[in-house]
Structures are given as C-alpha cells and as structure tokens.
C-alpha positions as CSV (number, residue, x, y, z in Angstrom):
1,X,6.3,22.6,-3.8
2,X,8.0,19.7,-2.9
3,X,3.7,11.1,-3.6
4,X,-12.6,2.4,-0.6
5,X,-16.7,1.7,-1.1
6,X,-19.4,-0.3,-0.5
7,X,-22.7,-2.1,-2.0
8,X,-25.3,0.5,-3.2
9,X,-26.6,1.0,-6.9
10,X,-27.0,4.4,-7.7
11,X,-27.7,6.8,-10.6
12,X,-25.0,8.5,-12.7
13,X,-26.1,12.0,-13.5
14,X,-24.9,13.0,-16.9
15,X,-24.2,16.4,-17.4
16,X,-26.7,16.2,-20.5
17,X,-29.3,16.0,-17.6
18,X,-29.9,12.6,-18.7
19,X,-30.0,9.5,-15.5
20,X,-28.8,6.3,-16.3
21,X,-28.8,3.4,-13.6
22,X,-25.3,2.1,-13.2
23,X,-24.4,-2.1,-12.0
24,X,-22.4,-2.3,-8.6
25,X,-18.7,-0.5,-8.6
26,X,-16.1,-3.4,-8.2
27,X,-14.7,-4.1,-4.9
28,X,-11.5,-6.0,-4.0
29,X,-10.6,-7.3,-0.3
30,X,-7.0,-7.7,0.6
31,X,-6.4,-7.8,4.1
32,X,-6.8,-4.3,6.2
33,X,-7.3,-2.6,2.8
34,X,-10.4,-2.7,0.2
35,X,-10.4,-1.4,-3.2
36,X,-13.2,-0.6,-5.1
37,X,-14.0,1.3,-8.7
38,X,-16.7,3.5,-8.9
39,X,-18.8,3.1,-12.7
40,X,-17.5,7.0,-13.3
41,X,-13.4,5.2,-13.4
42,X,-12.7,6.5,-9.8
43,X,-10.2,4.2,-7.9
44,X,-11.1,4.5,-4.3
45,X,-9.0,3.0,-1.1
46,X,-9.8,1.9,2.3
47,X,-7.5,1.2,5.0
48,X,-8.6,0.7,8.4
49,X,-6.2,1.2,11.4
50,X,-8.2,0.8,14.7
51,X,-5.0,2.6,16.7
52,X,-4.5,5.5,14.7
53,X,-5.2,8.8,16.4
54,X,-6.5,10.9,13.0
55,X,-7.7,9.8,9.8
56,X,-6.1,10.7,6.7
57,X,-7.5,11.2,3.4
58,X,-5.8,11.6,0.0
59,X,-6.7,12.1,-3.5
60,X,-4.0,11.9,-6.4
61,X,-4.5,12.9,-9.8
62,X,-2.6,11.5,-13.0
63,X,-2.0,15.0,-13.5
64,X,1.9,15.6,-12.9
65,X,4.7,17.8,-15.0
66,X,4.8,15.3,-18.2
67,X,1.3,15.6,-19.1
68,X,2.4,19.7,-20.0
69,X,3.7,20.1,-23.6
70,X,6.7,22.5,-24.5
71,X,5.8,26.1,-24.1
72,X,3.0,25.7,-21.5
73,X,5.2,23.9,-18.8
74,X,4.1,24.9,-15.1
75,X,0.3,24.4,-15.7
76,X,0.2,21.0,-13.4
77,X,1.6,23.3,-10.4
78,X,0.0,26.4,-11.1
79,X,-3.4,24.2,-10.7
80,X,-2.5,23.2,-7.9
81,X,-2.7,26.6,-6.3
82,X,-5.6,27.2,-8.4
83,X,-7.4,24.7,-6.1
84,X,-7.6,26.2,-3.6
85,X,-9.6,29.5,-5.1
86,X,-13.0,28.1,-3.8
87,X,-16.0,26.9,-6.5
88,X,-19.8,28.7,-5.8
89,X,-20.5,26.8,-2.6
90,X,-17.1,27.5,-0.8
91,X,-15.3,30.5,-2.0
92,X,-11.5,31.5,-2.0
93,X,-9.5,29.8,1.3
94,X,-12.3,28.7,2.6
95,X,-11.3,25.1,1.8
96,X,-8.1,25.4,4.2
97,X,-10.4,27.1,7.0
98,X,-12.9,24.6,6.9
99,X,-10.3,21.7,7.8
100,X,-8.6,23.6,10.1
101,X,-11.3,24.9,11.9
102,X,-12.6,20.8,12.3
103,X,-9.1,20.7,14.0
104,X,-7.5,19.5,10.8
105,X,-4.4,20.3,8.3
106,X,-4.5,20.2,4.8
107,X,-1.4,20.6,2.0
108,X,-0.7,19.4,-1.4
109,X,1.9,18.6,-3.8
110,X,2.9,18.7,-7.4
111,X,5.5,15.8,-8.8
112,X,7.1,15.2,-12.2
113,X,4.4,12.3,-12.7
114,X,1.4,13.4,-10.4
115,X,-0.4,16.1,-8.0
116,X,-2.3,15.5,-4.5
117,X,-3.8,16.7,-2.2
118,X,-4.3,15.5,1.3
119,X,-5.8,16.1,4.8
120,X,-5.3,14.8,8.5
121,X,-8.7,15.4,10.5
122,X,-10.6,13.6,13.1
123,X,-12.0,10.0,11.6
124,X,-15.8,11.8,12.1
125,X,-14.5,14.5,10.1
126,X,-13.5,12.9,7.4
127,X,-16.8,13.6,5.5
128,X,-15.6,17.2,5.0
129,X,-12.6,16.1,3.0
130,X,-15.0,14.0,0.9
131,X,-17.8,16.9,0.4
132,X,-14.8,19.4,-0.4
133,X,-12.5,17.3,-2.7
134,X,-15.7,16.6,-4.6
135,X,-16.9,20.4,-4.7
136,X,-13.7,21.1,-6.2
137,X,-13.0,18.4,-8.6
138,X,-16.2,19.9,-10.9
139,X,-17.0,23.2,-9.6
140,X,-13.5,25.0,-9.7
141,X,-14.1,28.4,-9.6
142,X,-11.1,29.9,-12.0
143,X,-11.4,33.5,-11.9
144,X,-9.2,35.2,-14.9
145,X,-7.9,38.2,-12.7
146,X,-7.2,35.3,-9.9
147,X,-5.5,33.0,-12.1
148,X,-3.4,35.5,-13.4
149,X,-2.9,36.7,-9.9
150,X,-2.1,33.1,-8.4
151,X,1.0,32.8,-11.9
152,X,2.3,36.3,-9.8
153,X,2.8,34.2,-7.3
154,X,3.9,30.8,-8.8
155,X,6.4,33.0,-10.6
156,X,7.9,34.6,-7.4
157,X,8.0,30.9,-5.8
158,X,9.8,30.3,-9.0
159,X,12.5,33.0,-8.8
160,X,13.1,32.4,-4.6
161,X,13.7,29.1,-4.7
162,X,14.8,28.4,-8.1
163,X,16.7,31.2,-9.6
164,X,18.3,31.9,-6.2
165,X,19.6,28.8,-5.8
166,X,23.0,28.5,-8.0
167,X,22.8,24.5,-7.3
168,X,19.3,24.0,-8.3
169,X,19.9,26.2,-11.8
170,X,22.9,23.8,-12.2
171,X,19.8,20.9,-11.9
172,X,17.5,22.3,-14.1
173,X,20.0,22.8,-16.2
174,X,21.5,19.3,-16.5
175,X,18.0,17.7,-16.4
176,X,17.2,20.1,-19.5
177,X,20.4,18.8,-21.4
178,X,20.6,15.2,-20.2
179,X,16.8,14.4,-21.7
180,X,16.1,15.2,-25.3
181,X,12.5,13.6,-25.7
182,X,11.4,12.7,-22.0
183,X,9.2,15.5,-20.5
184,X,11.6,15.0,-17.0
185,X,14.0,17.7,-19.3
186,X,11.5,20.4,-18.1
187,X,11.0,21.6,-14.0
188,X,8.1,20.8,-12.6
189,X,7.6,24.1,-11.3
190,X,7.8,25.1,-15.3
191,X,10.2,27.6,-17.1
192,X,9.6,31.7,-16.6
193,X,8.9,32.1,-20.2
194,X,6.0,30.1,-20.1
195,X,4.5,31.0,-16.8
196,X,4.6,34.7,-18.0
197,X,2.4,33.2,-21.1
198,X,0.2,31.1,-19.5
199,X,-3.6,32.1,-19.8
200,X,-7.1,31.2,-17.5
201,X,-8.2,29.2,-20.4
202,X,-4.7,27.0,-20.6
203,X,-5.3,26.5,-16.8
204,X,-9.1,25.7,-17.0
205,X,-8.3,23.4,-19.8
206,X,-6.1,21.3,-18.0
207,X,-8.2,21.2,-15.6
208,X,-11.2,19.6,-17.1
209,X,-8.8,17.3,-19.2
210,X,-7.2,15.9,-16.2
211,X,-9.2,16.5,-12.9
212,X,-11.8,14.2,-13.9
213,X,-12.8,10.7,-11.6
214,X,-11.4,7.9,-13.8
215,X,-7.6,9.9,-13.9
216,X,-8.0,10.2,-9.9
217,X,-7.4,8.0,-7.1
218,X,-8.5,8.5,-3.6
219,X,-7.6,7.1,-0.2
220,X,-9.0,6.9,3.0
221,X,-6.9,5.6,6.2
222,X,-6.9,5.3,10.0
223,X,-10.2,4.2,12.3
224,X,-12.6,4.5,10.3
225,X,-16.2,3.1,9.2
226,X,-15.5,1.6,5.7
227,X,-18.8,1.2,5.0
228,X,-20.3,4.8,6.3
229,X,-17.5,6.8,4.5
230,X,-17.5,4.6,1.4
231,X,-21.3,5.6,0.7
232,X,-20.1,9.1,1.3
233,X,-18.1,8.9,-1.3
234,X,-20.3,6.8,-4.0
235,X,-22.5,9.7,-2.9
236,X,-20.3,12.9,-3.7
237,X,-18.3,11.3,-6.0
238,X,-20.7,8.7,-8.0
239,X,-22.4,11.4,-10.2
240,X,-19.0,12.9,-11.5
241,X,-19.0,12.7,-15.3
242,X,-16.2,10.5,-16.3
243,X,-13.8,12.1,-18.5
244,X,-11.5,10.9,-21.7
245,X,-9.2,8.3,-21.0
246,X,-6.0,9.6,-20.0
247,X,-3.0,8.0,-21.3
248,X,0.7,9.0,-20.1
249,X,3.0,10.1,-23.3
250,X,4.3,7.2,-25.0
251,X,7.3,8.0,-25.3
252,X,11.5,6.5,-25.7
253,X,14.8,8.7,-24.7
254,X,17.3,8.7,-28.0
255,X,20.5,6.8,-27.8
256,X,23.5,9.5,-26.1
257,X,26.5,8.9,-27.4
258,X,28.9,10.8,-25.7
259,X,29.2,13.0,-22.4
260,X,27.3,15.9,-22.6
261,X,28.5,19.1,-19.8
262,X,27.5,22.5,-19.0
263,X,29.1,25.4,-16.7
264,X,26.9,27.8,-15.1
265,X,27.9,30.8,-13.8
266,X,26.3,32.8,-10.9
267,X,26.6,34.1,-7.4
268,X,28.0,31.9,-5.3
269,X,30.7,30.8,-2.5
270,X,32.0,27.7,-4.1
271,X,31.9,25.5,-7.0
272,X,29.6,22.5,-7.3
273,X,29.3,19.5,-9.6
274,X,26.4,17.7,-10.8
275,X,27.1,14.4,-12.9
276,X,24.2,12.4,-13.7
277,X,24.3,9.0,-15.6
278,X,20.9,7.7,-17.7
279,X,19.6,4.7,-15.4
280,X,15.9,2.7,-15.7
281,X,13.2,2.8,-13.4
282,X,11.6,0.0,-11.1
283,X,10.2,-2.3,-13.7
284,X,14.0,-2.8,-14.4
285,X,15.4,-5.2,-12.1
286,X,18.7,-3.5,-12.2
287,X,17.2,-0.7,-10.6
288,X,17.5,-2.7,-6.9
289,X,21.3,-2.9,-7.4
290,X,21.6,0.9,-8.6
291,X,19.7,2.2,-5.4
292,X,22.1,0.0,-2.9
293,X,25.4,1.4,-4.5
294,X,23.7,5.0,-4.2
295,X,23.8,4.5,-0.4
296,X,27.2,2.5,-0.4
297,X,28.2,5.5,-1.9
298,X,26.4,8.2,0.3
299,X,24.3,6.4,3.0
300,X,25.9,8.2,6.1
301,X,29.2,9.2,7.5
302,X,30.8,5.7,7.2
303,X,30.1,5.4,3.6
304,X,33.1,5.9,0.8
305,X,32.0,9.4,-0.2
306,X,32.1,10.8,3.0
307,X,35.5,8.6,3.8
308,X,37.1,9.4,1.1
309,X,36.3,12.8,-0.3
310,X,35.3,14.7,3.2
311,X,37.3,12.7,6.0
312,X,40.4,11.6,4.2
313,X,41.2,14.2,1.1
314,X,39.5,16.8,2.8
315,X,38.7,18.6,-0.6
316,X,34.9,18.7,-0.7
317,X,32.4,20.4,2.0
318,X,29.7,17.8,0.7
319,X,29.3,14.3,-1.2
320,X,26.2,12.7,-1.9
321,X,25.1,10.2,-4.9
322,X,21.1,10.0,-5.2
323,X,18.8,7.3,-7.5
324,X,15.2,7.2,-7.1
325,X,13.5,4.3,-9.3
326,X,10.0,5.3,-8.6
327,X,9.2,7.4,-11.1
328,X,7.2,6.8,-14.3
329,X,10.0,6.6,-17.1
330,X,13.5,6.1,-16.7
331,X,15.7,8.7,-15.4
332,X,19.0,9.6,-13.7
333,X,21.7,8.6,-11.2
334,X,23.3,11.5,-9.8
335,X,26.9,12.4,-7.8
336,X,27.3,15.5,-6.9
337,X,29.5,17.6,-4.4
338,X,30.5,21.2,-3.2
339,X,34.3,21.9,-2.8
340,X,35.9,23.1,0.1
341,X,37.3,26.7,0.1
342,X,40.3,26.8,-2.1
343,X,39.8,23.1,-4.0
344,X,39.7,22.5,-7.4
345,X,35.8,21.5,-8.6
346,X,38.1,19.5,-11.7
347,X,39.7,17.4,-8.4
348,X,37.0,16.8,-6.6
349,X,34.9,15.5,-9.9
350,X,37.8,13.2,-10.5
351,X,37.7,11.8,-6.6
352,X,34.1,11.0,-6.9
353,X,34.4,9.1,-10.3
354,X,37.9,7.1,-8.8
355,X,35.3,5.8,-6.2
356,X,32.7,4.4,-9.0
357,X,36.3,2.6,-10.5
358,X,36.8,1.2,-7.3
359,X,33.9,-0.7,-7.5
360,X,33.8,-1.6,-11.2
361,X,37.2,-3.4,-10.1
362,X,35.8,-4.9,-7.4
363,X,32.4,-5.5,-5.8
364,X,31.6,-4.0,-2.4
365,X,31.7,-6.5,0.7
366,X,29.3,-8.3,2.1
367,X,28.6,-6.5,5.1
368,X,29.0,-3.5,3.1
369,X,25.9,-4.4,0.7
370,X,23.9,-5.7,3.9
371,X,24.5,-1.9,5.8
372,X,23.0,-0.5,2.7
373,X,19.8,-3.0,1.9
374,X,18.7,-2.5,6.1
375,X,19.8,1.4,5.9
376,X,17.2,1.5,2.8
377,X,14.4,-1.3,4.0
378,X,15.0,1.0,7.1
379,X,13.7,4.2,5.8
380,X,10.3,2.3,4.6
381,X,9.6,0.5,7.7
382,X,10.3,3.6,9.7
383,X,7.9,5.4,7.6
384,X,5.4,2.5,8.4
385,X,4.5,3.9,11.2
386,X,3.0,6.7,9.9
387,X,-0.2,6.3,8.8
388,X,-0.3,9.0,6.0
389,X,3.3,7.5,4.4
390,X,1.3,3.6,4.9
391,X,-1.7,5.4,2.5
392,X,0.7,7.1,0.1
393,X,2.6,4.0,-0.6
394,X,-0.7,2.2,-1.7
395,X,-1.5,5.0,-4.3
396,X,1.6,5.9,-5.4
397,X,2.6,2.4,-6.6
398,X,-1.1,2.1,-8.2
399,X,0.0,5.6,-10.1
400,X,3.2,3.3,-10.8
401,X,1.5,0.5,-12.0
402,X,0.4,-1.9,-9.3
403,X,0.3,-1.4,-5.4
404,X,0.9,-4.8,-5.1
405,X,4.4,-3.6,-7.0
406,X,5.7,-2.6,-3.4
407,X,6.2,-6.2,-2.3
408,X,8.2,-6.8,-5.4
409,X,9.8,-3.3,-4.9
410,X,11.3,-4.8,-1.4
411,X,11.8,-8.3,-2.4
412,X,14.2,-6.6,-5.3
413,X,16.4,-5.0,-2.7
414,X,16.9,-8.2,-0.4
415,X,17.9,-10.4,-3.4
416,X,21.0,-7.7,-4.0
417,X,24.3,-9.2,-4.2
418,X,27.8,-7.4,-4.2
419,X,28.0,-9.0,-7.8
420,X,24.6,-7.0,-8.5
421,X,26.0,-3.8,-7.3
422,X,29.4,-4.0,-9.2
423,X,27.9,-5.2,-12.5
424,X,24.9,-1.9,-12.1
425,X,27.9,0.2,-11.9
426,X,30.3,-1.4,-14.5
427,X,26.6,-1.2,-16.6
428,X,25.4,2.2,-16.3
429,X,27.9,4.6,-14.4
430,X,30.3,5.1,-17.6
431,X,31.5,8.4,-19.2
432,X,29.1,8.5,-22.8
433,X,26.2,8.0,-20.8
434,X,27.0,11.0,-18.0
435,X,25.8,14.4,-18.3
436,X,27.9,16.9,-15.7
437,X,27.3,20.3,-14.6
438,X,29.4,22.5,-13.0
439,X,28.7,25.1,-11.1
440,X,31.3,28.3,-11.6
441,X,31.2,30.6,-8.7
442,X,31.1,34.6,-9.9
443,X,31.6,38.1,-7.2
444,X,28.6,39.7,-6.9
445,X,28.7,43.2,-9.1
446,X,28.5,46.2,-6.6
447,X,26.0,48.9,-8.1
448,X,27.8,52.0,-9.2
449,X,27.0,54.5,-6.8
C-alpha cells in the first residue's frame, strides 16, 4: 500500500474477570490541542477546528516492519489487510461498509516505523470510528482460511507493485545491500519467500503483542465536542487491557568501509541508476542541511539536476535527489536518474556526482538555498490547509519521540546556511559511504511456439 479525553474515573476490566478502580487519566492542554493518556497507556489527542466541515479519526500503532524479524517479513502489512476481516460483532468487510453508509471514507497504511488506520466522517458520526476501532483492537477474527487467502492477495500485490517494476526491484536490492543490521533492509511488504511461509499463528501473535492500547495513539480532529467524544473513547477503549511495553529494536548499523555496487538485470526499456548514501535522521542537526541539499539538487525545473542532466547535457529522461529525515533510524540520501535512449548509464551517473562535487567545492548561493527552504516550508504549510494532515503531523512526530519536535524541525530548516549545505555534502555524500544500484535492461525473451 503506500504518517483526547476528559474527566471521569472508571473501571478497567481485566481479562481475568476482576475490576479495579483506576486513577484519573493524565491530561495536557496546548492551545487547540488536548492530550490525555488513559490508565491503560493509550495516548489520545483532540484537535478542535470549528471551521472544519469533516472530522478525522486516526489510530496509529507502533507496529511497522521494523518490528518484524528475519524470516517473518511482511507481517505488519499483512495484518493491516486482516484488520478488515471482521469481529464477532462486525463481520468481514463490514467496517468499511458502515463508514461508507455514514457518508465517510476509510483507509490504512503500513510504513517501516508504524501502521495507521483512519476515517473521515461528519463530526456527529465520529462515534462510529471509536466503536469500530476499539472492537477490532481486541476482537479481531483471524480465520485460518481467510488469513491464507489474504496472504495470497498480498503476494499478488507484491508481484504487481514490486517485482513487475524494475526500478523498484533496484531499490529493494539496494536497501538489502546498504543495510547490514537495520530492519530497513527488508521491504515493508515483505520478501516473497517469507510471505509464502507466514501462518495464521504468526499474524495472531503479532496482533496480540502489538495491537494493545499502550502501543497505540489516537487523534480526533474537526468541529468536535471534545468532552463528549473523549468520554466515548474512555468508554470504548478504557477497558482494554494494556499489553507488554514495546520497545523499538536497539540496533546500530556497522560502519561502511567502501562503496557497494550491485546490478539488476530485468526486462526494461531504459537503464537506471540509484545511488544512496548513509545519512542521519532528524535527531541529528545535519539532517536539516541535507533536506535543503536534496531540494537544491532536484527541487523543480530550476534545480541543478534538471538544468544539467536534462536541459543542458540531454542525457537523462529524469533525475532526482531525495531524503527524508523523519524516520526512527538513520536512513539514506538518494540520487537517481533514468538515461535517455542511446545514452550510457555510467555517463549519467558521473553527471550526478559532478553536481555533488560542485557543491562540495563551492557552497550554493544564498538565493538558491532560500528558495529551497521556501519550497520545503511551503510543502508543509500547504498541507496545513488539510485537517487530516494537521492531525497526521501531531501523531507522526509523537511516534518519533515528541510532537513538539515539529517546531524544532521547522526552526532547523529555517537556520540552514549555504555553508551548512556544503558541509553536509562534504561529510555525507562520500564514495566510501554509498551503495549504487544499476538497472541493466534486457530484452523480453519470446516464448517458443
């Protein structure tokens, strides 16, 4: 596929059958944002916007592909599919039907770091999301036959979206070579060999371990009655027993001592190069300069890659640079390009590095850097028009450590200087720290008649 509560004391029902009186939830108010942590560990946020025509419900679980193990990849994404297979109270596919009949829409997504489920509804219908999500947090039906059938659906999805896309195959192969220890080395959708072996017991164990209130966050947003909805959330989610405390894998990537290079031979029209450098995440202040660097290189038709490789040299059909610091672990800074017909991919690759070398020798101009910073900030500011995106940012940054890191992120981008961009290129975009994947097109072999 491919980012809240109020005053009442109530009983926490423990599955052993005992009821225990619990203390009041911990609450916090920050402007329009209200936060509450239920006694079972569920974090809930409420964002009131009296001008919003629709309301949003999102629930995020700290249960992405980083929580899988070698040999069991693809569990997080498969479970996302199975979450729509119903509970004793709401049968298969009923979740989406109920939301649709209420005039809403729903969807879900799995990333390397987390999985999330969301709905958009009229504010007076938001209680449906609360009831349905609480139900499937604890009462999911996981029929063995249905599980295997959905596993086949995911395998077909992998064939169509991953294996039939030559450039995506290069990306998957590169990730598996670039990382030795970090779980980012395997694809979110999982390896086909692992998907074939996943059982109902595997997915059930993952569900029971990770889909617990103390490993989840909820945000509701819109022109909502916070008091009423928070009481509803306490009523539906408050009796769900907390699970074991989940910690992200405590891992470090071993040092890389030289360039790694791989070749993928697949049916394709044009050669393609993907070059990736080890880079920090947003906890490192260098990440802000790297974000600006990526935009200087490939932020539109006035960027360096477009002007050099596409306009002037005319050797590439496309050229791009990308980097996302908003991840739990240090990741990669990417350069990529597709050669024009008749052009050699090694010439295209050299042209990418030439643009990097220019910045290493001389920092970009003040206006060039300011334009890049404006583009990055504009992307987020435009998103602020979307209530859904505002809600998403709150929980995404909270998942990454603290929602207030969002402010630090914007401040960091704003402080980047041309010299910072130059230093970041010199420090991180070095040959010995990169992994390069090359797509070598081969012609389709016609079957004999």
